[in-house]
N, CA, C and O of each residue as an XYZ file, in Angstrom:
928
protein
N      18.188      2.918      1.063
C      18.291      2.879     -0.400
C      16.903      2.716     -1.001
O      16.102      1.908     -0.531
N      16.630      3.481     -2.027
C      15.311      3.456     -2.655
C      15.127      2.172     -3.458
O      16.028      1.739     -4.175
N      13.944      1.572     -3.326
C      13.598      0.394     -4.098
C      13.015      0.817     -5.450
O      12.519      1.935     -5.598
N      13.079     -0.081     -6.425
C      12.625      0.232     -7.776
C      11.757     -0.901     -8.313
O      11.755     -2.013     -7.785
N      11.019     -0.588     -9.379
C      10.279     -1.589    -10.134
C      10.436     -1.253    -11.604
O      10.789     -0.127    -11.956
N      10.177     -2.219    -12.454
C      10.429     -2.043    -13.898
C      11.859     -1.568    -14.134
O      12.108     -0.707    -14.978
N      12.786     -2.134    -13.386
C      14.232     -1.906    -13.523
C      14.715     -0.587    -12.913
O      15.714     -0.587    -12.193
N      14.039      0.538    -13.176
C      14.629      1.814    -12.769
C      13.647      2.808    -12.176
O      14.063      3.895    -11.778
N      12.357      2.485    -12.099
C      11.370      3.439    -11.596
C      11.246      3.284    -10.083
O      10.994      2.180     -9.601
N      11.417      4.363     -9.327
C      11.285      4.256     -7.859
C       9.871      3.827     -7.469
O       8.888      4.234     -8.088
N       9.795      3.002     -6.437
C       8.489      2.514     -5.992
C       7.634      3.664     -5.448
O       6.405      3.591     -5.472
N       8.275      4.703     -4.968
C       7.504      5.849     -4.476
C       6.709      6.489     -5.608
O       5.548      6.854     -5.428
N       7.337      6.624     -6.776
C       6.623      7.182     -7.928
C       5.509      6.233     -8.361
O       4.444      6.681     -8.786
N       5.749      4.923     -8.257
C       4.707      3.964     -8.607
C       3.487      4.110     -7.721
O       2.358      4.089     -8.210
N       3.703      4.259     -6.412
C       2.580      4.459     -5.497
C       1.870      5.770     -5.808
O       0.642      5.842     -5.776
N       2.641      6.796     -6.107
C       2.057      8.095     -6.463
C       1.167      7.970     -7.694
O       0.053      8.494     -7.713
N       1.657      7.277     -8.723
C       0.895      7.140     -9.968
C      -0.314      6.230     -9.790
O      -1.418      6.584    -10.203
N      -0.119      5.063     -9.180
C      -1.215      4.109     -9.017
C      -2.323      4.678     -8.141
O      -3.503      4.505     -8.445
N      -1.955      5.351     -7.060
C      -2.967      5.907     -6.161
C      -3.747      7.028     -6.841
O      -4.954      7.159     -6.636
N      -3.057      7.841     -7.656
C      -3.747      8.923     -8.363
C      -4.757      8.358     -9.364
O      -5.899      8.812     -9.420
N      -4.332      7.366    -10.153
C      -5.238      6.758    -11.130
C      -6.386      6.031    -10.436
O      -7.530      6.089    -10.885
N      -6.071      5.351     -9.344
C      -7.114      4.636     -8.607
C      -8.127      5.605     -8.015
O      -9.328      5.332     -8.014
N      -7.648      6.727     -7.518
C      -8.568      7.708     -6.934
C      -9.496      8.290     -7.996
O     -10.704      8.393     -7.781
N      -8.931      8.671     -9.146
C      -9.749      9.267    -10.212
C     -10.780      8.260    -10.719
O     -11.960      8.585    -10.846
N     -10.329      7.035    -11.009
C     -11.249      6.030    -11.530
C     -12.319      5.628    -10.530
O     -13.494      5.532    -10.886
N     -11.930      5.393     -9.285
C     -12.891      4.971     -8.264
C     -13.873      6.090     -7.929
O     -15.063      5.841     -7.735
N     -13.374      7.317     -7.863
C     -14.252      8.444     -7.564
C     -15.288      8.639     -8.670
O     -16.446      8.951     -8.393
N     -14.866      8.453     -9.929
C     -15.802      8.596    -11.049
C     -16.872      7.503    -11.000
O     -18.060      7.788    -11.153
N     -16.453      6.263    -10.788
C     -17.421      5.166    -10.715
C     -18.363      5.334     -9.520
O     -19.558      5.054     -9.615
N     -17.812      5.790     -8.406
C     -18.657      6.013     -7.230
C     -19.697      7.095     -7.511
O     -20.853      6.970     -7.109
N     -19.285      8.148     -8.198
C     -20.220      9.226     -8.537
C     -21.348      8.709     -9.434
O     -22.519      9.018     -9.211
N     -20.983      7.920    -10.451
C     -21.992      7.381    -11.371
C     -22.949      6.442    -10.632
O     -24.162      6.514    -10.826
N     -22.414      5.574     -9.798
C     -23.256      4.622     -9.077
C     -24.166      5.314     -8.065
O     -25.321      4.920     -7.897
N     -23.654      6.335     -7.397
C     -24.513      7.073     -6.464
C     -25.621      7.801     -7.218
O     -26.741      7.913     -6.718
N     -25.315      8.301     -8.431
C     -26.346      8.958     -9.239
C     -27.418      7.947     -9.653
O     -28.609      8.254     -9.628
N     -26.986      6.737    -10.034
C     -27.958      5.699    -10.393
C     -28.785      5.292     -9.174
O     -29.994      5.081     -9.279
N     -28.138      5.184     -8.036
C     -28.847      4.802     -6.815
C     -29.886      5.859     -6.443
O     -30.991      5.528     -6.012
N     -29.525      7.131     -6.614
C     -30.479      8.205     -6.336
C     -31.647      8.163     -7.317
O     -32.794      8.396     -6.936
N     -31.346      7.862     -8.590
C     -32.418      7.760     -9.585
C     -33.360      6.608     -9.264
O     -34.567      6.701     -9.492
N     -32.803      5.521     -8.732
C     -33.651      4.384     -8.357
C     -34.565      4.762     -7.198
O     -35.755      4.448     -7.208
N     -34.002      5.437     -6.202
C     -34.811      5.808     -5.040
C     -35.887      6.831     -5.390
O     -36.966      6.839     -4.798
N     -35.583      7.696     -6.362
C     -36.540      8.734     -6.759
C     -37.443      8.295     -7.907
O     -38.258      9.083     -8.388
N     -37.304      7.033     -8.355
C     -38.132      6.467     -9.431
C     -38.062      7.318    -10.700
O     -39.082      7.619    -11.320
N     -36.843      7.697    -11.071
C     -36.664      8.520    -12.256
C     -36.528      7.648    -13.502
O     -36.206      6.462    -13.430
N     -36.786      8.285    -14.649
C     -36.575      7.647    -15.948
C     -35.566      8.485    -16.718
O     -35.826      9.644    -17.041
N     -34.420      7.894    -17.007
C     -33.333      8.612    -17.674
C     -33.004      7.873    -18.963
O     -32.699      6.680    -18.947
N     -33.069      8.598    -20.087
C     -32.771      8.007    -21.398
C     -33.567      6.712    -21.633
O     -33.020      5.681    -22.024
N     -34.876      6.809    -21.381
C     -35.818      5.697    -21.583
C     -35.556      4.513    -20.652
O     -36.077      3.419    -20.871
N     -34.757      4.733    -19.626
C     -34.506      3.669    -18.641
C     -35.281      4.007    -17.370
O     -35.041      5.033    -16.732
N     -36.198      3.138    -17.021
C     -37.013      3.356    -15.832
C     -36.302      2.760    -14.612
O     -36.426      1.569    -14.327
N     -35.552      3.616    -13.895
C     -34.834      3.146    -12.723
C     -35.782      2.826    -11.572
O     -35.431      2.070    -10.666
N     -36.975      3.398    -11.608
C     -37.920      3.119    -10.535
C     -38.414      1.691    -10.512
O     -38.909      1.229     -9.484
N     -38.290      0.974    -11.632
C     -38.760     -0.412    -11.691
C     -37.713     -1.408    -11.210
O     -37.933     -2.618    -11.255
N     -36.558     -0.889    -10.742
C     -35.501     -1.784    -10.281
C     -35.961     -2.557     -9.048
O     -36.607     -2.002     -8.159
N     -35.623     -3.834     -9.007
C     -36.022     -4.664     -7.892
C     -35.111     -4.426     -6.692
O     -34.089     -3.746     -6.788
N     -35.505     -4.998     -5.570
C     -34.781     -4.776     -4.317
C     -33.334     -5.259     -4.405
O     -32.425     -4.595     -3.907
N     -33.121     -6.411     -5.036
C     -31.766     -6.945     -5.161
C     -30.850     -6.014     -5.930
O     -29.689     -5.827     -5.565
N     -31.383     -5.423     -7.010
C     -30.582     -4.501     -7.799
C     -30.279     -3.237     -7.016
O     -29.170     -2.709     -7.094
N     -31.241     -2.752     -6.273
C     -31.020     -1.558     -5.459
C     -29.910     -1.784     -4.441
O     -29.027     -0.945     -4.264
N     -29.972     -2.925     -3.783
C     -28.945     -3.239     -2.787
C     -27.576     -3.368     -3.447
O     -26.576     -2.881     -2.921
N     -27.541     -4.032     -4.612
C     -26.276     -4.206     -5.315
C     -25.654     -2.886     -5.730
O     -24.449     -2.691     -5.572
N     -26.468     -1.971     -6.263
C     -25.957     -0.664     -6.678
C     -25.468      0.133     -5.467
O     -24.420      0.776     -5.521
N     -26.232      0.084     -4.376
C     -25.827      0.805     -3.174
C     -24.526      0.277     -2.590
O     -23.662      1.055     -2.184
N     -24.383     -1.059     -2.546
C     -23.148     -1.652     -2.026
C     -21.962     -1.304     -2.916
O     -20.887     -0.970     -2.417
N     -22.152     -1.379     -4.227
C     -21.067     -1.055     -5.157
C     -20.656      0.406     -5.033
O     -19.467      0.724     -5.054
N     -21.645      1.301     -4.903
C     -21.334      2.725     -4.749
C     -20.547      2.976     -3.466
O     -19.582      3.740     -3.460
N     -20.967      2.326     -2.374
C     -20.235      2.483     -1.123
C     -18.831      1.914     -1.199
O     -17.894      2.501     -0.657
N     -18.671      0.767     -1.873
C     -17.359      0.139     -1.999
C     -16.399      1.020     -2.782
O     -15.255      1.215     -2.372
N     -16.862      1.553     -3.908
C     -15.986      2.411     -4.709
C     -15.687      3.718     -3.989
O     -14.626      4.305     -4.199
N     -16.592      4.180     -3.153
C     -16.324      5.377     -2.360
C     -15.190      5.120     -1.367
O     -14.310      5.960     -1.182
N     -15.227      3.950     -0.734
C     -14.164      3.589      0.201
C     -12.833      3.443     -0.527
O     -11.797      3.891     -0.036
N     -12.865      2.813     -1.702
C     -11.638      2.647     -2.487
C     -11.065      4.004     -2.877
O      -9.852      4.204     -2.807
N     -11.917      4.936     -3.285
C     -11.456      6.272     -3.642
C     -10.826      6.974     -2.449
O      -9.799      7.638     -2.587
N     -11.440      6.829     -1.272
C     -10.908      7.473     -0.068
C      -9.547      6.887      0.310
O      -8.619      7.627      0.639
N      -9.430      5.562      0.263
C      -8.158      4.914      0.608
C      -7.080      5.269     -0.418
O      -5.922      5.479     -0.057
N      -7.461      5.337     -1.698
C      -6.492      5.745     -2.727
C      -6.003      7.167     -2.477
O      -4.837      7.475     -2.721
N      -6.879      8.024     -1.996
C      -6.480      9.393     -1.652
C      -5.482      9.372     -0.499
O      -4.519     10.139     -0.495
N      -5.711      8.494      0.480
C      -4.754      8.370      1.578
C      -3.394      7.905      1.056
O      -2.357      8.412      1.485
N      -3.398      6.945      0.134
C      -2.149      6.492     -0.453
C      -1.446      7.589     -1.238
O      -0.220      7.697     -1.205
N      -2.223      8.398     -1.939
C      -1.651      9.513     -2.701
C      -0.980     10.510     -1.759
O       0.141     10.952     -2.010
N      -1.666     10.858     -0.684
C      -1.089     11.786      0.298
C       0.138     11.167      0.957
O       1.142     11.842      1.181
N       0.044      9.863      1.268
C       1.174      9.192      1.890
C       2.402      9.147      1.005
O       3.523      9.248      1.503
N       2.215      8.997     -0.307
C       3.361      8.977     -1.217
C       4.018     10.345     -1.321
O       5.222     10.435     -1.564
N       3.258     11.392     -1.143
C       3.815     12.750     -1.218
C       4.609     13.082      0.042
O       5.730     13.585     -0.036
N       4.021     12.796      1.205
C       4.633     13.168      2.477
C       5.383     12.007      3.132
O       5.818     12.120      4.278
N       5.535     10.901      2.416
C       6.261      9.740      2.934
C       5.660      9.267      4.257
O       6.386      8.921      5.189
N       4.329      9.257      4.330
C       3.614      8.837      5.530
C       3.445      7.320      5.499
O       2.652      6.796      4.717
N       4.182      6.624      6.340
C       4.205      5.161      6.310
C       2.839      4.569      6.619
O       2.423      3.618      5.958
N       2.141      5.100      7.595
C       0.859      4.530      7.998
C      -0.192      4.662      6.897
O      -0.969      3.738      6.659
N      -0.209      5.807      6.232
C      -1.185      6.001      5.160
C      -0.912      5.050      3.999
O      -1.833      4.455      3.440
N       0.357      4.915      3.646
C       0.706      4.010      2.552
C       0.427      2.559      2.948
O       0.038      1.750      2.105
N       0.622      2.232      4.211
C       0.351      0.866      4.672
C      -1.139      0.545      4.593
O      -1.518     -0.566      4.224
N      -1.984      1.519      4.940
C      -3.428      1.325      4.801
C      -3.792      1.103      3.336
O      -4.593      0.226      3.012
N      -3.203      1.898      2.464
C      -3.453      1.763      1.029
C      -2.983      0.400      0.521
O      -3.651     -0.216     -0.310
N      -1.846     -0.068      1.012
C      -1.328     -1.373      0.592
C      -2.251     -2.502      1.034
O      -2.560     -3.396      0.247
N      -2.692     -2.465      2.285
C      -3.581     -3.523      2.792
C      -4.902     -3.542      2.028
O      -5.421     -4.608      1.696
N      -5.437     -2.363      1.755
C      -6.699     -2.282      1.006
C      -6.529     -2.794     -0.418
O      -7.429     -3.441     -0.954
N      -5.394     -2.513     -1.030
C      -5.142     -2.980     -2.390
C      -5.092     -4.503     -2.446
O      -5.648     -5.107     -3.363
N      -4.430     -5.127     -1.474
C      -4.399     -6.594     -1.440
C      -5.792     -7.161     -1.203
O      -6.141     -8.204     -1.756
N      -6.588     -6.483     -0.384
C      -7.962     -6.932     -0.167
C      -8.761     -6.865     -1.473
O      -9.543     -7.767     -1.773
N      -8.562     -5.805     -2.238
C      -9.261     -5.674     -3.518
C      -8.793     -6.732     -4.517
O      -9.579     -7.204     -5.339
N      -7.523     -7.099     -4.447
C      -7.023     -8.167     -5.312
C      -7.747     -9.471     -5.011
O      -8.174    -10.178     -5.924
N      -7.881     -9.783     -3.732
C      -8.604    -11.001     -3.344
C     -10.080    -10.916     -3.730
O     -10.674    -11.900     -4.170
N     -10.667     -9.724     -3.558
C     -12.072     -9.546     -3.921
C     -12.270     -9.696     -5.427
O     -13.252    -10.290     -5.870
N     -11.343     -9.160     -6.208
C     -11.414     -9.283     -7.662
C     -11.276    -10.743     -8.092
O     -11.979    -11.200     -8.993
N     -10.372    -11.465     -7.448
C     -10.195    -12.884     -7.769
C     -11.459    -13.677     -7.449
O     -11.870    -14.546     -8.218
N     -12.074    -13.366     -6.302
C     -13.304    -14.074     -5.927
C     -14.439    -13.752     -6.894
O     -15.187    -14.640     -7.302
N     -14.563    -12.460     -7.261
C     -15.621    -12.065     -8.197
C     -15.420    -12.713     -9.562
O     -16.383    -13.133    -10.203
N     -14.162    -12.793    -10.006
C     -13.890    -13.439    -11.297
C     -14.240    -14.917    -11.236
O     -14.784    -15.479    -12.187
N     -13.921    -15.541    -10.102
C     -14.254    -16.949     -9.957
C     -15.756    -17.201    -10.015
O     -16.208    -18.152    -10.652
N     -16.527    -16.345     -9.348
C     -17.984    -16.485     -9.370
C     -18.523    -16.272    -10.785
O     -19.390    -17.015    -11.246
N     -18.001    -15.246    -11.468
C     -18.465    -14.948    -12.824
C     -18.225    -16.127    -13.757
O     -19.118    -16.521    -14.507
N     -17.024    -16.688    -13.712
C     -16.718    -17.775    -14.630
C     -17.359    -19.084    -14.201
O     -17.521    -19.983    -15.027
N     -17.722    -19.215    -12.949
C     -18.483    -20.387    -12.544
C     -19.833    -20.407    -13.241
O     -20.244    -21.434    -13.781
N     -20.526    -19.264    -13.227
C     -21.825    -19.205    -13.891
C     -21.676    -19.201    -15.409
O     -22.539    -19.712    -16.123
N     -20.557    -18.614    -15.911
C     -20.365    -18.576    -17.364
C     -20.110    -19.970    -17.936
O     -20.639    -20.313    -18.993
N     -19.307    -20.768    -17.245
C     -18.968    -22.086    -17.764
C     -20.020    -23.145    -17.417
O     -20.191    -24.116    -18.154
N     -20.721    -22.958    -16.299
C     -21.717    -23.955    -15.911
C     -23.071    -23.713    -16.572
O     -23.852    -24.649    -16.740
N     -23.361    -22.445    -16.954
C     -24.641    -22.111    -17.564
C     -25.797    -22.094    -16.577
O     -26.959    -22.131    -16.981
N     -25.484    -22.038    -15.278
C     -26.537    -22.032    -14.272
C     -27.095    -20.628    -14.073
O     -26.438    -19.637    -14.391
N     -28.318    -20.553    -13.543
C     -28.931    -19.272    -13.221
C     -28.332    -18.720    -11.932
O     -27.840    -19.455    -11.075
N     -28.397    -17.388    -11.831
C     -27.896    -16.749    -10.616
C     -28.707    -17.185     -9.398
O     -28.141    -17.497     -8.351
N     -29.998    -17.205     -9.532
C     -30.878    -17.752     -8.510
C     -32.188    -18.117     -9.183
O     -32.524    -17.591    -10.244
N     -32.913    -19.011     -8.562
C     -34.149    -19.519     -9.158
C     -35.190    -18.419     -9.322
O     -35.371    -17.580     -8.440
N     -35.873    -18.439    -10.471
C     -36.939    -17.471    -10.719
C     -36.463    -16.134    -11.218
O     -37.266    -15.213    -11.365
N     -35.152    -15.994    -11.490
C     -34.622    -14.716    -11.973
C     -34.875    -14.609    -13.479
O     -34.540    -15.518    -14.238
N     -35.470    -13.491    -13.901
C     -35.740    -13.245    -15.318
C     -35.351    -11.822    -15.682
O     -35.531    -10.902    -14.884
N     -34.815    -11.636    -16.891
C     -34.355    -10.335    -17.376
C     -35.103    -10.012    -18.666
O     -35.182    -10.856    -19.559
N     -35.661     -8.783    -18.780
C     -36.314     -8.403    -20.046
C     -35.309     -8.412    -21.185
O     -34.174     -7.964    -21.022
N     -35.727     -8.923    -22.340
C     -34.828     -9.015    -23.484
C     -34.972     -7.856    -24.456
O     -34.309     -7.848    -25.493
N     -35.806     -6.891    -24.156
C     -35.969     -5.731    -25.015
C     -36.999     -5.908    -26.095
O     -37.331     -4.938    -26.777
N     -37.532     -7.121    -26.286
C     -38.550     -7.394    -27.296
C     -39.893     -7.758    -26.666
O     -40.759     -8.361    -27.300
N     -40.032     -7.382    -25.437
C     -41.274     -7.693    -24.749
C     -41.255     -9.021    -24.042
O     -42.191     -9.349    -23.313
N     -40.200     -9.797    -24.243
C     -40.095    -11.088    -23.580
C     -39.084    -11.053    -22.450
O     -38.487    -10.015    -22.166
N     -38.899    -12.186    -21.814
C     -37.951    -12.305    -20.715
C     -37.189    -13.608    -20.851
O     -37.687    -14.579    -21.421
N     -35.970    -13.618    -20.320
C     -35.192    -14.847    -20.331
C     -34.513    -15.014    -18.976
O     -34.430    -14.071    -18.189
N     -34.035    -16.211    -18.719
C     -33.450    -16.525    -17.419
C     -32.139    -15.769    -17.215
O     -31.456    -15.404    -18.172
N     -31.806    -15.542    -15.935
C     -30.569    -14.843    -15.576
C     -29.380    -15.786    -15.732
O     -28.941    -16.412    -14.768
N     -28.879    -15.878    -16.926
C     -27.730    -16.717    -17.210
C     -26.685    -15.930    -17.979
O     -27.001    -14.959    -18.667
N     -25.441    -16.360    -17.856
C     -24.362    -15.787    -18.652
C     -24.130    -16.729    -19.826
O     -23.628    -17.841    -19.658
N     -24.496    -16.276    -20.997
C     -24.390    -17.107    -22.200
C     -23.231    -16.581    -23.036
O     -23.308    -15.485    -23.591
N     -22.150    -17.366    -23.128
C     -20.973    -16.984    -23.897
C     -20.579    -18.139    -24.812
O     -20.754    -19.311    -24.478
N     -20.048    -17.777    -25.964
C     -19.502    -18.798    -26.853
C     -18.132    -19.233    -26.336
O     -17.585    -18.634    -25.410
N     -17.589    -20.278    -26.947
C     -16.302    -20.808    -26.474
C     -15.186    -19.781    -26.591
O     -14.395    -19.612    -25.663
N     -15.118    -19.083    -27.744
C     -14.038    -18.113    -27.913
C     -14.206    -16.921    -26.969
O     -13.213    -16.347    -26.522
N     -15.445    -16.545    -26.661
C     -15.660    -15.466    -25.706
C     -15.197    -15.865    -24.306
O     -14.618    -15.056    -23.581
N     -15.455    -17.108    -23.937
C     -15.002    -17.589    -22.634
C     -13.479    -17.555    -22.550
O     -12.911    -17.139    -21.541
N     -12.827    -18.000    -23.627
C     -11.365    -18.015    -23.636
C     -10.809    -16.601    -23.538
O      -9.898    -16.344    -22.750
N     -11.354    -15.683    -24.335
C     -10.857    -14.299    -24.343
C     -11.070    -13.644    -22.991
O     -10.149    -13.028    -22.454
N     -12.261    -13.766    -22.433
C     -12.549    -13.150    -21.147
C     -11.706    -13.757    -20.034
O     -11.301    -13.053    -19.109
N     -11.437    -15.054    -20.113
C     -10.608    -15.696    -19.096
C      -9.181    -15.170    -19.151
O      -8.591    -14.846    -18.120
N      -8.632    -15.086    -20.353
C      -7.259    -14.579    -20.502
C      -7.169    -13.139    -20.019
O      -6.227    -12.775    -19.315
N      -8.144    -12.320    -20.396
C      -8.121    -10.915    -19.982
C      -8.206    -10.794    -18.466
O      -7.472    -10.016    -17.857
N      -9.102    -11.566    -17.860
C      -9.261    -11.472    -16.409
C      -7.999    -11.925    -15.681
O      -7.644    -11.350    -14.652
N      -7.309    -12.958    -16.204
C      -6.074    -13.420    -15.579
C      -4.986    -12.357    -15.692
O      -4.253    -12.112    -14.733
N      -4.880    -11.724    -16.861
C      -3.883    -10.672    -17.045
C      -4.159     -9.497    -16.113
O      -3.242     -8.961    -15.491
N      -5.421     -9.104    -16.022
C      -5.785     -7.988    -15.135
C      -5.477     -8.336    -13.685
O      -4.972     -7.495    -12.941
N      -5.775     -9.561    -13.277
C      -5.517     -9.976    -11.898
C      -4.019     -9.995    -11.599
O      -3.599     -9.578    -10.519
N      -3.216    -10.473    -12.541
C      -1.765    -10.467    -12.354
C      -1.224     -9.050    -12.269
O      -0.304     -8.771    -11.500
N      -1.804     -8.153    -13.067
C      -1.375     -6.755    -13.009
C      -1.711     -6.147    -11.650
O      -0.900     -5.417    -11.080
N      -2.900     -6.443    -11.130
C      -3.282     -5.962     -9.804
C      -2.324     -6.492     -8.737
O      -1.942     -5.763     -7.821
N      -1.942     -7.756     -8.860
C      -0.992     -8.331     -7.905
C       0.353     -7.619     -7.976
O       0.987     -7.373     -6.950
N       0.783     -7.291     -9.185
C       2.056     -6.586     -9.350
C       1.989     -5.197     -8.736
O       2.925     -4.764     -8.063
N       0.886     -4.499     -8.968
C       0.710     -3.171     -8.381
C       0.724     -3.263     -6.853
O       1.369     -2.456     -6.184
N       0.016     -4.240     -6.314
C      -0.015     -4.413     -4.861
C       1.374     -4.717     -4.311
O       1.732     -4.245     -3.232
N       2.161     -5.505     -5.049
C       3.520     -5.809     -4.598
C       4.409     -4.574     -4.617
O       5.247     -4.404     -3.732
N       4.237     -3.707     -5.614
C       5.007     -2.457     -5.677
C       4.681     -1.576     -4.476
O       5.579     -1.012     -3.850
N       3.398     -1.461     -4.160
C       2.991     -0.669     -2.998
C       3.556     -1.272     -1.716
O       4.011     -0.546     -0.832
N       3.525     -2.604     -1.618
C       4.089     -3.268     -0.450
C       5.590     -3.037     -0.319
O       6.099     -2.909      0.794
N       6.298     -2.981     -1.430
C       7.740     -2.717     -1.393
C       8.021     -1.306     -0.903
O       9.016     -1.071     -0.219
N       7.156     -0.377     -1.247
C       7.353      0.990     -0.746
C       7.095      1.049      0.764
O       7.762      1.792      1.484
N       6.124      0.263      1.235
C       5.900      0.179      2.682
C       7.154     -0.362      3.369
O       7.557      0.154      4.412
N       7.770     -1.392      2.797
C       9.005     -1.947      3.358
C      10.123     -0.901      3.358
O      10.900     -0.821      4.310
N      10.203     -0.110      2.303
C      11.227      0.935      2.241
C      11.015      1.965      3.343
O      11.968      2.359      4.016
N       9.775      2.405      3.532
C       9.487      3.381      4.590
C       9.757      2.785      5.967
O      10.207      3.491      6.869
N       9.487      1.490      6.136
C       9.765      0.831      7.413
C      11.259      0.783      7.673
O      11.698      1.018      8.798
N      12.054      0.478      6.640
C      13.508      0.456      6.787
C      14.043      1.849      7.124
O      14.935      1.995      7.961
N      13.498      2.855      6.473
C      13.927      4.225      6.764
C      13.581      4.619      8.196
O      14.346      5.324      8.853
N      12.430      4.163      8.673
C      12.042      4.488     10.045
C      12.983      3.831     11.049
O      13.399      4.461     12.021
N      13.318      2.556     10.810
C      14.238      1.859     11.698
C      15.614      2.508     11.685
O      16.261      2.617     12.727
N      16.062      2.936     10.521
C      17.362      3.607     10.424
C      17.349      4.919     11.204
O      18.304      5.225     11.918
N      16.282      5.690     11.074
C      16.184      6.954     11.802
C      16.167      6.721     13.302
O      16.780      7.475     14.058
N      15.456      5.659     13.744
C      15.414      5.357     15.176
C      16.795      4.985     15.697
O      17.190      5.430     16.774
N      17.536      4.170     14.941
C      18.878      3.788     15.361
C      19.809      4.992     15.378
O      20.659      5.112     16.261
N      19.650      5.885     14.402
C      20.497      7.073     14.362
C      20.223      7.986     15.557
O      21.150      8.520     16.164
N      18.936      8.160     15.890
C      18.583      8.986     17.035
C      19.100      8.382     18.330
O      19.565      9.103     19.212
N      19.020      7.046     18.449
C      19.508      6.383     19.647
C      21.018      6.552     19.786
O      21.520      6.817     20.878
N      21.731      6.399     18.686
C      23.175      6.584     18.720
C      23.543      8.023     19.043
O      24.519      8.269     19.753
N      22.779      8.968     18.534
C      23.049     10.380     18.796
C      22.834     10.709     20.264
O      23.607     11.469     20.848
N      21.791     10.145     20.870
C      21.535     10.379     22.282
C      22.636      9.766     23.141
O      23.016     10.340     24.162
N      23.154      8.604     22.738
C      24.222      7.960     23.497
C      25.498      8.778     23.443
O      26.192      8.908     24.452
N      25.820      9.331     22.280
C      27.042     10.113     22.131
C      26.992     11.406     22.922
O      28.036     11.926     23.315
N      25.803     11.937     23.165
C      25.666     13.195     23.900
C      25.426     12.943     25.381
O      24.879     13.799     26.076
N      25.828     11.779     25.868
C      25.626     11.439     27.274
C      26.475     12.323     28.161
O      27.511     12.824     27.725
N      26.050     12.524     29.412
C      26.780     13.373     30.366
C      27.884     12.606     31.075
O      28.647     13.210     31.830
N      28.001     11.287     30.860
C      29.053     10.512     31.499
C      30.406     10.825     30.863
O      30.494     11.135     29.675
N      31.450     10.738     31.676
C      32.803     11.014     31.174
C      33.227      9.908     30.231
O      33.006      8.737     30.540
N      33.819     10.223     29.105
C      34.219      9.192     28.146
C      35.404      8.392     28.662
O      36.222      8.890     29.436
N      35.481      7.160     28.226
C      36.608      6.302     28.601
C      37.694      6.303     27.535
O      38.739      5.676     27.711
N      37.462      6.982     26.466
C      38.460      7.054     25.398
C      38.844      8.514     25.192
O      37.984      9.395     25.185
N      40.099      8.756     25.031
C      40.587     10.103     24.799
C      41.267     10.159     23.438
O      41.870      9.174     23.012
N      41.184     11.256     22.772
C      41.945     11.412     21.524
C      43.427     11.255     21.799
O      43.855     11.370     22.948
N      44.226     10.994     20.762
C      45.654     10.731     20.985
C      46.353     11.789     21.816
O      47.086     11.448     22.744
N      46.150     13.060     21.512
C      46.826     14.112     22.258
C      46.371     14.159     23.706
O      47.177     14.285     24.628
N      45.046     14.053     23.885
C      44.528     14.084     25.244
C      44.948     12.841     26.008
O      45.168     12.909     27.218
N      45.063     11.707     25.329
C      45.429     10.472     25.992
C      46.878     10.522     26.442
O      47.209      9.984     27.498
N      47.740     11.149     25.678
C      49.146     11.244     26.044
C      49.332     12.008     27.341
O      50.227     11.703     28.129
N      48.482     13.003     27.559
C      48.614     13.805     28.774
C      48.204     13.030     30.006
O      48.476     13.457     31.128
N      47.539     11.872     29.809
C      47.138     11.059     30.956
C      48.239     10.070     31.355
O      48.165      9.464     32.424
N      49.250      9.905     30.510
C      50.321      8.958     30.811
C      51.306      9.565     31.781
O      51.695     10.724     31.642
N      51.708      8.784     32.757
C      52.582      9.299     33.796
C      53.955      9.703     33.305
O      54.479     10.733     33.731
N      54.558      8.913     32.412
C      55.902      9.205     31.935
C      55.977     10.481     31.125
O      57.027     11.121     31.073
N      54.847     10.872     30.474
C      54.847     12.056     29.625
C      54.226     13.253     30.313
O      54.104     14.321     29.714
N      53.838     13.090     31.543
C      53.193     14.175     32.282
C      54.188     14.715     33.296
O      54.498     14.028     34.269
N      54.697     15.929     33.098
C      55.701     16.465     34.027
C      55.152     16.711     35.430
O      55.923     16.811     36.384
N      53.854     16.808     35.564
C      53.258     17.046     36.865
C      53.046     15.754     37.645
O      52.608     15.791     38.795
N      53.349     14.628     37.038
C      53.076     13.341     37.656
C      54.385     12.701     38.103
O      55.346     12.646     37.336
N      54.424     12.216     39.348
C      55.613     11.562     39.879
C      55.524     10.073     39.625
O      54.525      9.429     39.945
N      56.593      9.533     39.040
C      56.619      8.120     38.699
C      57.852      7.492     39.334
O      58.915      8.113     39.326
N      57.753      6.287     39.882
C      58.942      5.666     40.495
C      60.120      5.595     39.538
O      59.969      5.363     38.339
N      61.299      5.805     40.112
C      62.551      5.765     39.368
C      62.750      6.947     38.439
O      63.631      6.909     37.580
N      61.946      8.007     38.591
C      62.173      9.225     37.816
C      62.746     10.334     38.696
O      63.201     11.357     38.186
N      62.724     10.137     40.010
C      63.289     11.177     40.862
C      64.807     11.010     40.934
O      65.354     10.009     40.470
N      65.462     11.982     41.508
C      66.924     11.993     41.520
C      67.502     10.822     42.294
O      68.577     10.330     41.949
N      66.816     10.366     43.331
C      67.401      9.336     44.191
C      67.299      7.930     43.622
O      68.039      7.040     44.041
N      66.406      7.719     42.688
C      66.186      6.353     42.217
C      66.374      6.187     40.722
O      66.230      5.075     40.213
N      66.688      7.244     40.006
C      66.792      7.072     38.568
C      68.043      6.292     38.211
O      68.979      6.220     39.007
N      68.069      5.716     37.038
C      69.182      4.869     36.600
C      70.483      5.673     36.496
O      70.511      6.767     35.932
N      71.522      5.124     37.035
C      72.824      5.780     36.942
C      73.181      6.579     38.172
O      74.296      7.091     38.268
N      72.268      6.701     39.114
C      72.560      7.455     40.337
C      73.063      6.468     41.384
O      72.326      5.554     41.753
N      74.284      6.619     41.872
C      74.876      5.700     42.846
C      74.943      6.319     44.218
O      75.554      5.739     45.115
N      74.330      7.493     44.423
C      74.390      8.155     45.707
C      73.559      7.404     46.755
O      73.496      7.826     47.910
């Protein structure tokens, strides 16, 4: 039986939709980040932004992010293909990766709000140009209402990610149940086609095995010398 979410939508369609959106979004972000990473390596200046002046930490961060989104796009593609062809293993890989991203998102949000609420620097000696020729420390400076709004938004987004991951997991469970059912059906089919003689006969065939109803079978007290009423 097909599982559903949001009351009536099949989980298979949910995996199809979520994986498609995830692939498009992740592939686009990966493309942009790889372009920025290439501009940094080639010391290009794009729209008055000198990517060549990027420090080593920023280069590593952009490269890691580009690689991460590339992996996410690839796994989302596997999930998309799995939802079309009902491939349990592909969907299972997509489900596991989605839960990993949920945990990664939760950890990243925790780190962000730690620095936002504590007002601490990311690391000692970090300075960011302010656009006016000066520099200021690497801190996240937010007002109280901004902290509240960003916290609520991040919690809602995280809960939505958890819900999406649960929908994908339910589809994995559905495919697993279907696989077990198919295995049991195949096993039963092989047993029924066994070469051993059956021990059960249909009613008509079973009647022919009974001695009293089989004219070819001799049964005591049915012959002339022993049947009831014969006094010879």
